[in-house]
C-alpha positions in Angstrom: -86.9 -116.5 4.0 -85.8 -113.0 3.1 -86.4 -113.6 -0.8 -89.8 -114.5 -0.4 -90.3 -111.5 2.0 -88.8 -109.9 -1.0 -91.0 -110.8 -3.4 -95.1 -109.6 -2.5 -93.0 -106.1 -2.5 -91.2 -105.8 -5.5 -95.1 -107.3 -7.3 -96.3 -104.2 -4.9 -93.6 -101.6 -6.3 -94.4 -102.8 -10.4 -98.6 -102.4 -9.9 -98.1 -99.3 -8.7 -95.1 -97.9 -11.8 -98.4 -97.4 -13.9 -100.3 -95.6 -11.2 -97.8 -94.0 -10.3 -97.6 -92.5 -14.3 -100.9 -91.8 -14.2 -101.3 -90.0 -11.7 -98.4 -87.8 -12.2 -99.2 -87.3 -15.9 -102.7 -87.7 -16.2 -104.7 -87.1 -12.4 -102.6 -83.9 -11.4 -102.3 -82.4 -15.1 -106.3 -82.8 -15.2 -107.0 -81.3 -11.1 -105.1 -78.3 -12.1 -107.0 -78.1 -15.3 -110.7 -78.1 -13.7 -109.1 -75.7 -11.0 -107.8 -73.0 -14.1 -111.9 -73.8 -15.2 -113.2 -72.3 -12.3 -111.0 -68.8 -12.1 -112.0 -65.5 -14.0 -109.4 -64.1 -16.8 -106.5 -61.4 -15.8 -103.6 -59.7 -17.4 -101.0 -61.3 -15.2 -98.7 -64.5 -15.5 -100.6 -66.9 -15.7 -102.9 -65.3 -17.2 -106.1 -65.8 -14.4 -106.7 -65.2 -10.8 -106.2 -67.9 -8.4 -109.1 -69.9 -7.1 -107.8 -70.9 -3.7 -106.2 -68.7 -1.2 -104.1 -71.4 -0.1 -102.5 -69.1 2.6 -105.6 -69.3 4.3 -105.5 -73.4 5.0 -108.3 -75.5 4.9 -110.3 -71.1 5.0 -108.9 -71.0 1.5 -111.1 -74.5 0.3 -114.1 -73.8 2.2 -114.3 -70.4 0.5 -113.6 -72.3 -2.5 -115.9 -74.6 -2.6 -118.6 -72.2 -1.0 -118.1 -69.8 -4.3 -117.9 -72.1 -6.8 -117.8 -70.1 -10.1 -119.8 -72.1 -12.8 -119.0 -68.7 -15.2 -117.2 -70.4 -18.0 -119.2 -73.2 -17.8 -122.2 -71.1 -18.0 -120.4 -69.2 -20.8 -119.8 -72.5 -23.2 -123.7 -73.7 -23.0 -124.4 -70.0 -24.1 -122.2 -69.5 -26.8 -123.6 -71.4 -30.0 -119.5 -71.6 -31.3 -118.4 -74.0 -28.6 -122.1 -75.8 -29.4 -120.9 -75.8 -32.9 -117.4 -77.0 -32.9 -118.5 -79.8 -30.3 -121.6 -80.9 -32.8 -118.7 -80.6 -35.7 -116.2 -82.6 -33.9 -118.3 -85.2 -33.2 -119.2 -85.5 -36.7 -116.1 -85.6 -37.7 -114.8 -88.2 -35.7 -117.7 -89.8 -36.4 -118.1 -89.9 -40.0 -114.3 -90.8 -40.4 -114.6 -93.6 -38.2 -117.7 -95.2 -39.7 -115.1 -94.5 -43.4 -112.2 -96.3 -41.2 -114.3 -99.7 -40.3 -115.4 -99.8 -44.2 -111.9 -99.5 -45.3 -109.7 -101.0 -42.6 -112.2 -103.9 -41.8 -111.3 -105.1 -45.3 -107.6 -104.8 -45.3 -107.6 -106.4 -42.0 -109.5 -109.6 -43.4 -106.8 -109.5 -46.6 -103.6 -109.6 -43.8 -104.9 -112.0 -42.1 -105.5 -114.6 -44.8 -102.2 -113.9 -46.6 -99.2 -116.2 -46.8 -97.3 -116.4 -43.1 -94.7 -115.2 -45.9 -96.8 -112.3 -46.6 -98.0 -111.2 -43.7 -94.9 -109.1 -42.2 -94.1 -106.9 -45.2 -98.3 -105.9 -45.0 -97.6 -105.2 -41.3 -94.8 -103.1 -42.3 -96.6 -101.4 -45.0 -99.3 -100.3 -42.7 -97.0 -99.2 -39.6 -94.1 -97.2 -42.3 -96.3 -94.4 -42.3 -95.7 -94.0 -38.4 -91.5 -93.5 -39.2 -92.2 -90.0 -41.2 -93.3 -87.3 -38.4 -96.9 -86.6 -38.2 -97.0 -83.0 -39.9 -94.6 -83.8 -42.4 -97.0 -86.4 -43.9 -100.0 -83.8 -43.4 -98.4 -81.4 -45.0 -97.7 -84.0 -47.6 -101.4 -83.9 -47.9 -101.2 -80.1 -48.6 -99.3 -80.8 -51.8 -101.7 -83.4 -53.0 -104.8 -81.8 -52.7 -104.1 -77.6 -53.7 -105.1 -76.8 -56.7 -101.6 -77.1 -58.7 -100.9 -80.2 -56.9 -100.6 -83.6 -57.4 -103.9 -84.6 -57.4 -105.4 -81.8 -60.1 -102.5 -82.8 -62.9 -103.0 -85.8 -63.0 -106.7 -86.0 -63.4 -106.2 -82.5 -66.0 -104.0 -84.6 -67.6 -105.9 -87.1 -67.9 -109.0 -84.9 -69.5 -111.0 -86.0 -66.1 -111.6 -82.5 -65.1 -111.9 -78.8 -66.7 -110.5 -77.1 -64.2 -108.5 -77.7 -60.9 -110.4 -78.6 -58.2 -111.2 -76.6 -54.8 -110.3 -79.9 -52.0 -108.1 -78.3 -49.7 -109.6 -76.0 -47.2 -113.2 -77.6 -47.3 -114.4 -80.6 -45.1 -113.5 -83.4 -48.0 -109.7 -82.2 -47.3 -110.3 -82.9 -43.1 -112.1 -86.5 -43.5 -109.2 -87.5 -46.3 -106.7 -86.0 -43.7 -108.6 -88.2 -40.4 -109.0 -91.0 -43.3 -105.1 -91.6 -43.4 -103.6 -90.6 -41.1 -105.9 -92.8 -38.4 -106.3 -95.7 -41.3 -103.2 -97.9 -39.1 -104.9 -97.3 -35.5 -108.1 -99.2 -37.2 -105.8 -102.2 -39.3 -103.9 -103.0 -37.0 -106.1 -104.2 -33.8 -108.6 -105.6 -36.5 -105.8 -108.1 -37.8 -104.7 -108.7 -34.4 -107.9 -110.2 -33.7 -108.7 -112.1 -37.0 -104.9 -113.7 -37.4 -106.1 -115.4 -35.1 -109.4 -116.9 -35.6 -110.2 -120.7 -36.2 -110.2 -120.9 -40.1 -112.3 -124.3 -39.7 -115.2 -121.8 -38.0 -115.7 -120.1 -41.9 -114.8 -123.3 -43.8 -117.7 -124.9 -41.7 -120.1 -122.0 -42.5 -119.2 -122.4 -46.0 -119.4 -126.0 -46.2 -123.4 -126.1 -44.7 -124.3 -123.9 -48.0 -123.0 -120.3 -46.1 -122.1 -117.6 -48.8 -119.3 -115.6 -48.3 -121.1 -112.4 -47.1 -122.8 -114.8 -44.9 -120.5 -115.7 -43.4 -118.3 -112.5 -43.1 -121.3 -111.4 -41.5 -122.5 -114.1 -39.2 -119.1 -115.9 -38.7 -115.9 -113.3 -39.3 -117.7 -110.1 -37.9 -118.7 -110.9 -34.5 -115.6 -113.0 -34.0 -113.5 -109.7 -34.9 -115.8 -107.6 -32.9 -113.2 -106.8 -30.8 -111.0 -105.9 -32.3 -113.0 -103.4 -34.3 -114.4 -101.9 -31.2 -110.8 -101.4 -29.9 -110.0 -99.9 -33.5 -113.1 -97.5 -33.4 -112.0 -96.5 -30.0 -108.1 -95.8 -31.4 -109.3 -93.8 -33.9 -113.2 -92.1 -32.3 -110.9 -90.6 -29.0 -108.3 -88.8 -30.5 -110.2 -87.2 -34.1 -112.7 -85.5 -31.1 -109.9 -83.3 -30.5 -107.7 -83.4 -33.5 -105.9 -80.0 -34.1 -103.8 -80.3 -37.0 -105.6 -81.8 -39.6 -108.5 -79.3 -39.8 -105.9 -76.6 -39.5 -103.7 -77.3 -42.4 -106.1 -79.1 -44.7 -109.4 -77.7 -43.4 -108.7 -73.5 -42.9 -110.4 -70.9 -40.6 -113.8 -71.7 -41.3 -113.2 -75.2 -39.9 -114.2 -76.0 -36.3 -113.1 -78.4 -34.5 -112.8 -78.5 -30.5 -108.5 -79.2 -30.5 -108.4 -75.9 -32.7 -111.1 -74.0 -30.4 -108.9 -75.5 -27.4 -106.0 -73.5 -29.6 -107.7 -70.8 -29.9 -108.4 -69.7 -26.5 -105.0 -71.0 -24.7 -102.5 -69.1 -27.1 -104.5 -66.5 -29.5 -107.3 -65.4 -26.7 -104.9 -66.2 -23.9 -108.3 -67.2 -21.6 -107.1 -70.3 -19.7 -110.1 -70.1 -18.1 -112.1 -70.8 -20.7 -109.7 -73.2 -22.5 -109.4 -75.5 -19.5 -113.0 -75.5 -19.4 -113.2 -77.3 -23.2 -110.7 -79.1 -22.0 -112.9 -80.3 -19.7 -115.8 -81.0 -22.1 -113.7 -82.3 -24.1 -112.5 -85.3 -21.3 -116.1 -85.4 -21.0 -117.1 -86.4 -24.7 -113.5 -89.0 -25.0 -114.5 -90.5 -21.7 -118.1 -91.1 -22.4 -117.1 -93.8 -25.9 -115.1 -95.7 -22.7 -117.4 -95.5 -20.7 -119.9 -97.1 -23.0 -117.4 -99.9 -24.5 -116.4 -101.3 -20.8 -120.4 -101.7 -20.3 -120.9 -103.6 -23.6 -117.5 -105.7 -22.6 -118.9 -106.5 -19.5 -122.2 -107.9 -20.4 -121.2 -110.0 -23.6 -118.6 -111.5 -20.9 -121.5 -112.0 -18.2 -123.0 -113.5 -21.3 -120.3 -115.7 -22.6 -120.3 -117.3 -18.8 
């Protein structure tokens, strides 16, 4: 009797843990960020004026809503620099995601079709980079891409180039860094789906006369679409706000929202503007997730 009474409460507690976690580490910081985005900069600590007068209680909240200041968001809309950073972030993230799909899909397919003894080794090779610090891995690319680096040294040695290529501090270097850093996030979800596909379906299509390309396009790819979309989201979302890669490999001329956030927070100490940029970044990130959920719901309804 007592055991039956405890079990529902235990289930409720388990279900409540993720909600408490998200509230503490996402919802509360987000509310604070939104609040700061309506403030104005000040030479103080922290460097912004209070938005709500807590001493007035409910009246302070009323004054806040009646005098809601959208100046920081208006500045974002009016300043072309933030527009350029937004477009640049979306362009880098979208281009890198397409490249990752083109590279990751055949990799995942090859892993899924490998023998059961080899598959764990291939998965380990994909996961191995996570054992090293992300910052160290990006610094390693500086040593590879710089004019006197390993890449130019190899090309010069084999006579493929007459002088060192200027790759570091260019958009190409940023694309290389993004592709390298996020490739596992594309390969692993695709592999997880492809490894569970019924192998008899592609075989049946081939027996009916379909070419390998057509089998992949009409059978394998549609069945692997959930993994493809999951991998694309896992790559696209963090790449939009990426800071380390554009800062180290792209140089000072590379404009991305993550870098703009860093500059506003730590160089300019303009927390209200930085908070407004953070809210904009979150909106850009949430958009693809909402679209994906809508597409998934439609797909599930179509399968019923």
